[in-house]
N, C-alpha and C positions, 0 to 999 in steps of 0.2 A: 240413546247412546249410539255411537257410530262404531261399527265393528272394525277392529284393526287400528283404532286410534288410541294412543297413549298420550295423555296431556298432564302437565303439572304447572303449578303456579308457586312462585317463591317471593316472599317479602323479605327485605333485608335492611339493616341499619348498621353502619360501621363508623365508629369513632376512632380516629387515628391521632396519636400524639405528634406525628411528624409525617410530612409527605416528601417524596423525592421528586424533584422537578428536573426535567431535561432542558438544558439551554442549547438550542440549535446553533446559535452563533458561536458559542464558545466550544461546543462539542463535549460538554461534560454535564454532570449532575450536581445539584446542591440540595441540602436539606432545607425545608421550610417549616412553617408553623403547623399547628393542629388542624384537622379537617373533620368534616362529617359528611357521610354519603348515605343516602337511603333511596330505595326504589322497589321496583317489582319486575319480575321476569316470568314470562309465559313460554313454556317449551312444549313442542308437539312432535310426535312421531306417528306417521300414518302408513300402514302397510295394506294397501288395497289388494295386492297380489303377493304370493310368496316370494317372488323375485323382484318386487318393486317396493322401494321405501322412499317416502317423502318426509323431510324434516324441516321444521320452521321454528325460529326463536324470535321473540320480541322482548326487549328490555328497555326500561325507562329509568333513568337515574338522575338524582338531584345531588350535586356535590358543591360544597362551599367550604372555604377556610373559616376557622373559628378564631375569635380573639381580635386584638388590635394589631395593626401594623403601622407604627409611627412613620416609617420611611415612605410608605405609600400615601398616607394622609398628607405628609408634607409635599409630595409630588403633586397631588391633586390640588392642594392649596396654591401652589405656584402656577399651575396651569389655569386656574380660575380667572386670573387677570388678563389672559391673552384673548385677543379678539377671535370670534368664530371663523373658521375657514370657509 
């Protein structure tokens, strides 16, 4: 063990019924479909001296929308016929 080091690890899983998406071009937000996020976070706080504190965090997240999106599927189908750029 390292004296003065406090460390923790967290695993998480979050299922949401809806996501709020920001549209930069329009400057507003819209509701979208359900999503799932999961990941891990590692947090560290090291105090080598009473007046010095070093902190570091690392997080890795995997986020995806769940379910079908017929509008997106139609868009991909229409782009499949175009020649590659």
